[in-house]
C-alpha positions as CSV (number, residue, x, y, z in Angstrom):
1,M,0.0,0.0,0.0
2,H,1.4,3.4,-0.9
3,K,1.9,5.6,2.1
4,N,0.6,8.6,0.3
5,I,-2.8,7.0,-0.3
6,T,-3.5,6.5,3.4
7,D,-2.1,9.9,4.2
8,I,-4.5,11.5,1.8
9,L,-7.5,9.6,3.2
10,N,-6.5,10.3,6.8
11,S,-5.9,14.0,6.1
12,T,-9.5,14.4,4.9
13,K,-10.6,14.6,8.6
14,K,-8.8,17.8,9.3
15,N,-9.6,19.3,5.9
16,N,-13.4,18.8,6.3
17,V,-13.7,16.7,3.2
18,L,-16.9,14.8,2.4
19,H,-16.8,11.1,1.5
20,V,-19.5,10.2,-1.1
21,F,-20.1,6.5,-1.5
22,L,-22.1,5.0,-4.4
23,I,-23.4,1.6,-3.0
24,V,-24.5,-0.7,-5.7
25,N,-24.9,-4.0,-3.8
26,Q,-24.2,-5.7,-0.5
27,A,-20.5,-6.4,-1.2
28,S,-19.9,-2.7,-1.8
29,L,-22.0,-1.9,1.3
30,I,-19.6,-4.0,3.4
31,I,-16.5,-2.4,1.9
32,T,-18.0,1.0,2.6
33,K,-18.7,0.1,6.2
34,M,-15.1,-1.1,6.6
35,I,-13.7,2.1,5.0
36,I,-15.7,4.3,7.3
37,D,-14.5,2.4,10.4
38,Y,-10.9,1.9,9.3
39,F,-10.4,5.6,8.6
40,S,-12.6,6.7,11.5
41,I,-14.8,8.8,9.2
42,D,-17.3,10.8,11.2
43,K,-21.0,10.3,10.4
44,N,-21.2,14.0,9.4
45,S,-18.4,13.5,6.9
46,Y,-19.9,10.8,4.6
47,K,-22.9,10.6,2.4
48,L,-24.4,7.3,1.2
49,I,-26.0,7.0,-2.2
50,S,-28.0,3.8,-2.6
51,L,-28.0,2.4,-6.2
52,R,-30.4,-0.4,-7.2
53,S,-32.3,-0.1,-3.9
54,T,-29.4,-1.4,-1.8
55,D,-30.3,-1.4,1.9
56,T,-27.7,0.7,3.8
57,S,-29.1,0.3,7.3
58,I,-26.0,-1.5,8.7
59,I,-24.3,1.9,8.3
60,S,-27.2,4.3,8.3
61,S,-30.7,4.5,7.0
62,D,-30.1,8.1,6.1
63,C,-29.1,7.8,2.5
64,I,-29.9,9.2,-0.9
65,A,-31.9,6.7,-2.9
66,L,-32.3,6.9,-6.7
67,K,-35.9,6.8,-8.0
68,N,-36.6,5.1,-11.2
69,S,-38.3,7.5,-13.6
70,Q,-39.5,7.2,-17.2
71,V,-38.7,10.8,-17.7
72,N,-35.1,10.2,-16.8
73,R,-35.0,7.2,-19.1
74,I,-36.1,9.4,-22.0
75,L,-33.7,12.2,-21.2
76,I,-30.8,9.8,-21.0
77,K,-31.6,7.6,-24.1
78,F,-32.8,10.3,-26.5
79,F,-31.2,13.5,-25.4
80,N,-27.9,12.2,-23.9
81,L,-28.5,14.2,-20.7
82,H,-27.5,13.5,-17.1
83,P,-30.5,13.8,-14.9
84,I,-29.2,11.3,-12.3
85,S,-25.8,12.9,-12.0
86,N,-27.2,16.4,-11.9
87,S,-29.6,15.5,-9.2
88,L,-26.9,13.9,-7.0
89,L,-24.5,16.7,-7.6
90,K,-27.1,19.2,-6.5
91,K,-27.6,17.4,-3.2
92,I,-23.8,17.0,-2.7
93,H,-23.1,20.7,-3.5
94,K,-25.5,21.8,-0.8
95,E,-22.9,20.7,1.7
96,K,-20.5,23.3,0.2
97,R,-17.6,20.9,0.9
98,R,-14.9,19.3,-1.3
99,F,-15.6,15.6,-1.7
100,I,-14.0,12.3,-2.7
101,L,-16.2,9.9,-4.7
102,Y,-16.2,6.2,-4.1
103,S,-17.6,3.9,-6.8
104,S,-17.3,0.2,-7.9
105,W,-16.3,1.2,-11.5
106,C,-16.6,4.0,-14.0
107,Y,-20.4,4.0,-14.5
108,H,-22.1,5.8,-17.3
109,E,-25.4,7.6,-17.0
110,S,-28.4,5.2,-16.7
111,V,-31.6,5.2,-14.7
112,S,-29.8,3.3,-12.0
113,T,-26.3,4.9,-12.0
114,P,-24.8,8.4,-12.4
115,S,-22.1,9.2,-14.8
116,I,-18.8,9.0,-13.0
117,E,-17.2,11.3,-15.6
118,K,-19.9,13.9,-14.8
119,M,-19.5,13.5,-11.1
120,L,-15.7,13.9,-11.2
121,A,-16.0,17.0,-13.3
122,S,-17.5,18.9,-10.3
123,N,-15.3,21.7,-9.1
124,L,-15.7,20.4,-5.6
125,C,-14.5,16.8,-6.4
126,I,-10.9,16.3,-5.4
127,G,-10.6,12.7,-6.4
128,H,-12.1,9.3,-6.5
129,A,-11.5,5.7,-5.4
130,Y,-12.8,2.3,-6.5
131,I,-14.3,-0.1,-4.0
132,E,-14.9,-3.8,-4.4
133,E,-18.4,-4.8,-5.5
134,G,-18.0,-8.6,-6.0
135,Q,-17.0,-10.9,-8.9
136,A,-16.5,-8.0,-11.4
137,S,-13.8,-6.5,-9.2
138,Y,-11.6,-9.6,-9.8
139,R,-11.8,-9.4,-13.6
140,Y,-8.6,-8.1,-15.2
141,S,-8.9,-4.6,-16.5
142,D,-6.2,-2.0,-17.2
143,P,-6.9,1.5,-15.9
144,F,-7.7,3.7,-18.9
145,S,-6.4,7.2,-19.7
146,T,-9.1,10.0,-19.5
147,S,-8.0,11.1,-23.0
148,E,-9.3,7.9,-24.5
149,K,-12.5,8.0,-26.5
150,K,-15.2,5.7,-25.0
151,K,-18.5,4.8,-26.6
152,E,-19.5,1.8,-24.5
153,V,-23.1,1.6,-23.2
154,S,-23.6,-1.0,-20.5
155,S,-25.1,-1.2,-17.0
156,F,-23.0,-4.2,-16.0
157,A,-19.3,-4.4,-15.4
158,E,-19.0,-7.9,-16.9
159,T,-19.7,-6.5,-20.4
160,F,-17.7,-3.2,-20.0
161,K,-14.1,-2.7,-21.1
162,Y,-13.3,0.7,-19.6
163,L,-13.8,0.1,-15.9
164,Y,-11.3,2.2,-14.0
165,R,-9.8,5.6,-14.7
166,E,-6.0,5.8,-14.2
167,D,-6.2,8.9,-12.1
168,S,-8.0,7.2,-9.2
169,L,-6.6,7.7,-5.7
170,A,-7.0,4.1,-4.6
171,Y,-8.5,0.6,-5.1
172,I,-10.1,-0.7,-1.9
173,G,-11.1,-4.3,-1.2
174,I,-10.7,-7.3,1.1
175,D,-8.6,-9.7,-0.9
176,K,-5.1,-9.4,-2.3
177,D,-6.4,-10.6,-5.7
178,V,-9.0,-7.8,-6.1
179,F,-8.5,-5.3,-9.0
180,P,-5.7,-7.4,-10.7
181,G,-5.0,-4.7,-13.3
182,A,-4.6,-1.9,-10.7
183,P,-1.2,-0.5,-9.6
184,K,-0.1,-2.4,-6.5
185,D,0.9,0.8,-4.7
186,K,-2.7,2.1,-5.0
187,K,-4.4,-1.0,-3.5
188,I,-5.7,-0.9,0.1
189,I,-6.7,-4.3,1.5
190,L,-8.9,-4.1,4.6
191,E,-9.2,-6.8,7.2
192,N,-11.3,-5.1,9.9
193,F,-14.2,-7.7,9.7
194,S,-14.9,-7.4,13.4
195,D,-16.4,-3.9,12.7
196,I,-18.9,-5.5,10.4
197,K,-20.0,-8.1,13.0
198,N,-20.5,-5.3,15.5
199,S,-23.0,-3.6,13.3
200,Y,-25.1,-6.6,12.2
201,T,-27.4,-9.1,13.8
202,P,-27.3,-12.5,12.1
203,L,-30.6,-13.7,10.7
204,L,-29.7,-17.2,9.5
205,L,-27.9,-18.8,12.4
206,G,-28.5,-22.6,12.4
207,H,-29.4,-22.6,8.7
208,K,-26.4,-24.5,7.1
209,R,-27.5,-24.7,3.5
210,I,-28.4,-21.5,1.6
211,G,-29.7,-21.6,-2.0
212,L,-29.0,-18.5,-4.1
213,T,-31.2,-17.6,-7.1
214,C,-29.6,-16.1,-10.1
215,A,-30.2,-12.6,-11.3
216,E,-33.6,-12.0,-12.9
217,R,-32.0,-10.8,-16.2
218,R,-30.5,-14.2,-16.7
219,L,-33.9,-15.7,-17.3
220,K,-37.0,-15.4,-19.5
221,R,-40.2,-14.8,-17.5
222,G,-41.4,-18.4,-18.0
223,E,-38.1,-19.9,-16.7
224,W,-38.3,-18.7,-13.1
225,K,-40.0,-21.9,-11.8
226,S,-37.5,-24.2,-13.5
227,M,-34.7,-22.2,-12.0
228,L,-36.2,-22.7,-8.5
229,M,-36.7,-26.4,-9.1
230,R,-33.0,-26.8,-10.1
231,L,-32.0,-25.1,-6.9
232,F,-34.3,-27.3,-4.7
233,K,-32.8,-30.4,-6.3
234,H,-29.5,-29.6,-4.7
235,M,-31.1,-28.9,-1.3
236,P,-32.4,-32.4,-0.4
237,N,-32.1,-31.8,3.4
238,G,-33.7,-28.4,3.3
239,G,-32.4,-24.9,4.0
240,V,-33.2,-21.4,3.0
241,V,-33.3,-19.6,-0.3
242,K,-32.1,-16.0,-0.8
243,L,-33.6,-14.2,-3.7
244,H,-31.3,-12.1,-5.9
245,P,-31.9,-8.3,-5.4
246,S,-33.2,-8.0,-8.9
247,F,-36.3,-10.0,-7.8
248,I,-36.6,-8.1,-4.5
249,N,-36.4,-4.6,-5.8
250,D,-39.4,-4.8,-8.2
251,K,-42.6,-5.3,-6.3
252,D,-44.4,-7.2,-9.1
253,K,-41.5,-9.5,-9.7
254,K,-41.1,-10.1,-6.0
255,N,-44.8,-11.0,-5.6
256,E,-44.6,-13.3,-8.6
257,I,-41.5,-15.3,-7.6
258,I,-42.7,-15.6,-4.0
259,S,-46.0,-17.1,-5.3
260,L,-44.0,-19.5,-7.5
261,F,-41.9,-20.4,-4.5
262,K,-44.9,-21.2,-2.3
263,D,-46.4,-23.4,-5.1
264,C,-43.3,-25.6,-5.7
265,S,-41.0,-25.5,-2.7
266,P,-40.6,-28.5,-0.4
267,E,-41.8,-28.0,3.2
268,N,-38.2,-28.1,4.5
269,I,-37.1,-25.1,2.3
270,I,-38.0,-21.6,3.3
271,L,-37.3,-18.1,2.0
272,S,-34.6,-16.0,3.6
273,D,-35.3,-12.6,5.2
274,D,-34.5,-10.0,2.5
275,K,-32.3,-8.2,5.0
276,A,-29.9,-11.1,5.5
277,I,-26.4,-10.4,4.1
278,I,-24.8,-13.7,3.2
279,E,-21.3,-12.3,3.2
280,I,-21.7,-11.3,6.9
281,E,-23.6,-14.4,7.9
282,M,-20.6,-16.5,6.9
283,L,-18.5,-14.6,9.5
284,Y,-20.7,-16.1,12.2
285,E,-20.7,-19.7,11.1
286,P,-19.7,-21.8,8.0
287,K,-22.3,-22.2,5.4
288,I,-22.9,-24.3,2.3
289,L,-24.0,-22.0,-0.5
290,V,-25.7,-23.4,-3.6
291,G,-26.2,-21.4,-6.8
292,S,-24.8,-20.3,-10.1
293,L,-21.5,-18.4,-10.5
294,T,-21.5,-15.4,-8.2
295,S,-19.1,-13.3,-6.1
296,L,-20.3,-15.3,-3.1
297,S,-18.3,-18.3,-4.4
298,R,-15.1,-16.3,-3.8
299,Y,-16.2,-15.0,-0.4
300,A,-17.3,-18.5,0.7
301,E,-13.8,-19.8,0.2
302,A,-12.3,-16.7,2.0
303,F,-14.6,-17.1,5.0
304,G,-14.3,-20.8,5.5
305,S,-17.6,-21.8,3.9
306,E,-18.4,-24.1,0.9
307,F,-19.9,-23.2,-2.5
308,I,-21.7,-25.7,-4.7
309,K,-22.1,-24.4,-8.3
310,V,-25.4,-25.2,-10.0
311,D,-26.4,-24.3,-13.6
312,L,-29.6,-22.3,-13.1
313,Y,-29.9,-20.7,-16.6
């Protein structure tokens, strides 16, 4: 770890710098919590922005949540405007403080993410850092020059080439193999897992086997039931099933898949509480996770649990 990186982050306390975190999933939520605790960032010195309806309550329920809007979709798609970024910057600028932006990768403007380029262009932004978000953070990607022309349009890191700007301050994660293309002297590897346990009450103690559904976008609407049945087949002794956030965040989709689950699930398999965070549950006791390829396969190995890969789509 480069000494200057930690010096910069530590110096923000005396310089009244605001830390702005874009939290896209539970993995990035955990990293955010660990950063806040490791660098002793005061609650008045950070702002949480929940992307894709990520629950931030293990840190604070006081967050900025993006609202899906058809108007925004039209402004972005047909007029190449930045309604999400502009709205967030307006809220951030009210603080009248310089800020550091934390993001999983260099998002473009969409209904669920702001444009990182637009956010970094703010005259109050003094830099940015990348935080681990899961499997995508372990994919090799060379940092790109800001002078490069980019015409990619994607909402998912797995299909994106230009993930990280070369002018970032740091790359922060919990495993030495994270961000394989990043300069080693810019990496910060955190190990303060006890801080996470102190902020979370386990919801799945005693439930050894946990089934994980795949993302909704992987399936056609008529394939949801067959996906569940494949999962149940690998849970003969029962357990709990955790729905992917893409099913939970849409009310209609959630109601439909819960109805399907009730119709076809064995009596010894139940649905998990939506608020359960599997990465943290594994810090309390070893689990056996069952599902398709996911970042949890890596975390299971790191935290002393087991992952059984099943083709669900």
